[in-house]
C-alpha positions as CSV (number, residue, x, y, z in Angstrom):
1,M,163.4,-117.6,-52.4
2,C,162.0,-120.6,-54.3
3,L,163.5,-123.0,-56.8
4,S,162.1,-125.7,-59.2
5,A,162.7,-129.3,-58.0
6,E,165.3,-129.6,-60.7
7,A,167.2,-126.5,-60.0
8,F,167.2,-127.3,-56.2
9,A,168.5,-131.0,-57.0
10,L,171.3,-129.4,-59.0
11,F,172.2,-126.9,-56.1
12,L,172.2,-129.8,-53.6
13,S,174.4,-131.9,-55.9
14,L,177.1,-129.2,-55.4
15,L,177.2,-129.5,-51.5
16,P,179.0,-132.1,-49.5
17,M,176.4,-134.7,-48.3
18,D,177.3,-134.4,-44.7
19,I,175.9,-131.0,-44.1
20,I,172.5,-132.0,-45.4
21,T,169.7,-133.5,-43.3
22,T,166.4,-134.4,-44.8
23,T,162.7,-135.2,-43.4
24,P,159.9,-135.6,-45.6
25,G,159.0,-132.0,-47.0
26,E,162.1,-130.5,-45.6
27,I,165.7,-130.2,-46.0
28,T,168.2,-128.5,-43.8
29,I,171.7,-127.4,-45.0
30,H,173.9,-127.0,-42.0
31,A,176.0,-124.0,-43.2
32,T,178.7,-122.3,-41.3
33,V,176.9,-119.2,-40.2
34,K,173.5,-120.7,-39.6
35,D,171.2,-123.5,-40.9
36,A,169.2,-123.0,-44.1
37,H,165.8,-124.6,-44.0
38,W,164.2,-125.5,-47.2
39,L,160.4,-126.6,-47.4
40,Q,158.6,-128.3,-50.2
41,V,155.8,-126.2,-51.5
42,G,154.0,-127.9,-54.3
43,D,156.6,-128.8,-56.9
44,R,158.9,-126.1,-55.8
45,W,161.5,-125.7,-52.7
46,C,161.6,-122.6,-50.7
47,T,163.4,-120.9,-48.1
48,D,163.6,-117.5,-46.3
49,A,167.4,-117.8,-45.7
50,V,169.6,-115.1,-46.6
């Protein structure tokens, strides 16, 4: 799944900041079941998390 940068920013704003780790081009959301890795692909953010 991919989201525009604007949609991804809105999604992230709904989450507590203490479960988010960032590095250049990658954002990891540390969820209860498993981590979700989002990668920057051009102007979109994509993950294969389900």
